[in-house]
C-alpha distance (Angstrom), angle and dihedral (degrees) to the residues before:
residue distance angle dihedral
M1 . . .
A2 3.82 . .
R3 3.81 90.5 .
S4 3.83 90.6 52.7
W5 3.83 90.8 51.1
Q6 3.80 91.4 49.6
G7 3.78 90.6 48.5
R8 3.81 91.7 53.6
V9 3.80 91.9 50.5
L10 3.80 91.0 48.2
C11 3.83 91.1 49.9
G12 3.80 90.7 49.7
V13 3.80 92.5 50.2
L14 3.80 92.5 46.5
G15 3.81 90.7 48.2
A16 3.82 91.4 52.1
V17 3.81 91.0 48.6
A18 3.81 90.9 48.9
L19 3.82 91.2 51.3
L20 3.78 91.5 49.2
N21 3.80 92.8 47.8
G22 3.80 91.4 45.7
G23 3.79 92.7 60.3
C24 3.79 95.8 -103.2
V25 3.80 95.2 125.7
A26 3.81 89.6 126.2
V27 3.81 90.9 56.3
V28 3.80 92.5 49.8
A29 3.84 92.1 44.9
G30 3.81 91.2 47.8
A31 3.80 91.8 50.3
A32 3.81 90.6 49.0
A33 3.82 91.5 49.3
A34 3.80 91.7 49.0
G35 3.78 90.8 49.9
G36 3.80 90.7 49.3
A37 3.80 92.5 48.9
G38 3.79 91.0 49.5
G39 3.79 91.0 49.3
Y40 3.79 91.2 49.7
A41 3.83 91.6 49.3
Y42 3.81 89.5 51.2
Y43 3.82 91.0 48.5
K44 3.83 92.3 50.2
G45 3.82 91.7 49.2
K46 3.80 94.0 77.6
V47 3.81 115.8 81.9
T48 3.81 114.3 -159.3
R49 3.78 134.5 -167.8
T50 3.81 130.0 -179.0
Y51 3.80 121.5 -136.8
V52 3.81 127.5 -165.8
A53 3.79 91.4 -135.3
N54 3.77 138.9 96.7
L55 3.79 122.4 -95.9
D56 3.81 95.3 -106.3
D57 3.82 92.8 56.0
V58 3.81 93.7 45.8
F59 3.81 92.1 45.6
A60 3.82 91.4 50.9
A61 3.83 91.5 46.5
T62 3.81 89.6 51.2
K63 3.80 93.8 51.5
T64 3.82 90.8 47.8
A65 3.82 91.9 47.8
L66 3.81 92.3 49.4
G67 3.81 89.9 50.8
E68 3.81 90.8 51.3
L69 3.81 90.3 50.0
G70 3.82 91.0 50.1
M71 3.81 93.3 -114.3
S72 3.80 114.7 140.9
L73 3.79 123.6 -147.0
V74 3.79 115.3 -107.1
S75 3.81 94.9 -179.1
Q76 3.78 140.7 -20.6
E77 3.78 135.7 -163.8
K78 3.79 127.2 -177.6
T79 3.80 130.9 -177.1
T80 3.80 131.5 168.5
S81 3.81 91.6 -92.3
G82 3.81 100.3 42.6
G83 3.75 143.7 -56.0
T84 3.80 148.0 -154.3
I85 3.78 138.3 -113.0
Q86 3.80 121.5 -160.1
T87 3.81 119.1 -157.8
K88 3.81 138.9 147.0
A89 3.79 134.8 -115.0
G90 3.79 102.3 -159.8
S91 3.80 103.1 -51.8
D92 3.82 94.8 -24.6
P93 3.79 118.2 100.1
V94 3.81 115.6 -126.8
Q95 3.80 122.0 -156.9
I96 3.80 120.0 -165.8
T97 3.80 116.0 -169.1
F98 3.80 128.7 -165.9
D99 3.80 124.8 -158.1
V100 3.81 120.6 -178.0
Q101 3.79 116.1 -147.1
P102 3.80 115.7 -169.7
G103 3.79 119.1 -134.1
K104 3.79 117.9 -94.1
L105 3.80 91.9 -124.4
P106 3.80 127.9 40.3
A107 3.83 90.2 -113.9
D108 3.83 92.7 53.0
R109 3.78 120.5 98.4
S110 3.76 119.1 -122.9
L111 3.79 121.1 -102.3
T112 3.78 126.5 -136.0
V113 3.80 116.6 -151.8
V114 3.80 112.3 -155.9
G115 3.80 121.3 -163.0
V116 3.80 124.3 -169.0
R117 3.81 122.7 -164.9
V118 3.81 121.2 -179.4
A119 3.82 113.2 -159.4
T120 3.81 115.6 -35.1
F121 3.79 103.5 -50.8
G122 3.81 99.1 28.3
D123 3.79 138.9 -120.5
E124 3.80 108.2 -119.0
A125 3.82 95.8 -166.0
L126 3.81 94.0 51.6
S127 3.81 92.5 42.5
N128 3.82 90.6 53.0
R129 3.80 90.8 47.0
I130 3.81 90.7 55.2
L131 3.82 91.4 46.6
D132 3.82 91.7 47.8
Q133 3.80 90.8 51.2
M134 3.82 89.4 50.7
S135 3.80 91.1 49.4
A136 3.80 90.2 57.1
H137 3.82 88.5 66.2
L138 3.80 97.7 47.9
V139 3.80 122.3 83.3
P140 3.80 109.3 -115.4
T141 3.78 114.6 -121.7
A142 3.78 128.7 -150.5
T143 3.77 110.9 -98.9
T144 3.81 95.1 -163.4
P145 3.79 126.8 45.3
P146 3.82 119.2 -117.6
P147 3.82 114.6 -90.4
L148 3.78 117.7 -88.4
P149 3.82 119.1 -116.4
A150 3.78 116.9 -100.0
P151 3.83 114.5 -89.7
G152 3.80 117.5 -95.9
G153 3.80 94.2 20.2
V154 3.81 92.3 -79.8
T155 3.77 113.3 158.2
L156 3.75 113.0 -142.2
A157 3.81 115.0 -136.6
R158 3.76 120.4 -127.1
P159 3.82 111.5 -105.5
V160 3.79 115.5 -102.9
E161 3.79 116.1 -116.5
T162 3.78 118.5 -139.3
P163 3.79 121.5 -138.9
P164 3.79 116.8 -97.5
P165 3.81 115.9 -89.0
P166 3.79 118.1 -97.5
L167 3.78 115.1 -94.4
A168 3.80 116.7 -100.9
K169 3.81 114.7 -117.5
């Protein structure tokens, strides 16, 4: 089996060299560009969003959101570090992935990155609709801490507003 694999690689390399030597550089470059464009389209097809919530909460919110959208579960898998849910939107397969990222400090909460891919190359509008429906079931968290009190216990006075200027005639 290993010899067969090596033979295929050797044939592929020799074929590429023959095309290059035969003046078919444009064909090889065009094929490489097409492959790169297809790879980029596949990469852009996955819409991700990060939630400041644990995996169990995000997983439950996802299942609730899918039920509200009328999308049935095809399969689901969950581990301590992430998971996947497979469903369908009409005839298109939908894959939802979960990736848990621990906080950088012990006091930080973990993050759950959710990725939604519809079919092969994605549907951004539908992916965002699923993510928005999930967000409705997660408790929003403050993104900025409350302001610190002024140093030395000084209370800052509220600025005085001036009356509006008289109207020009």
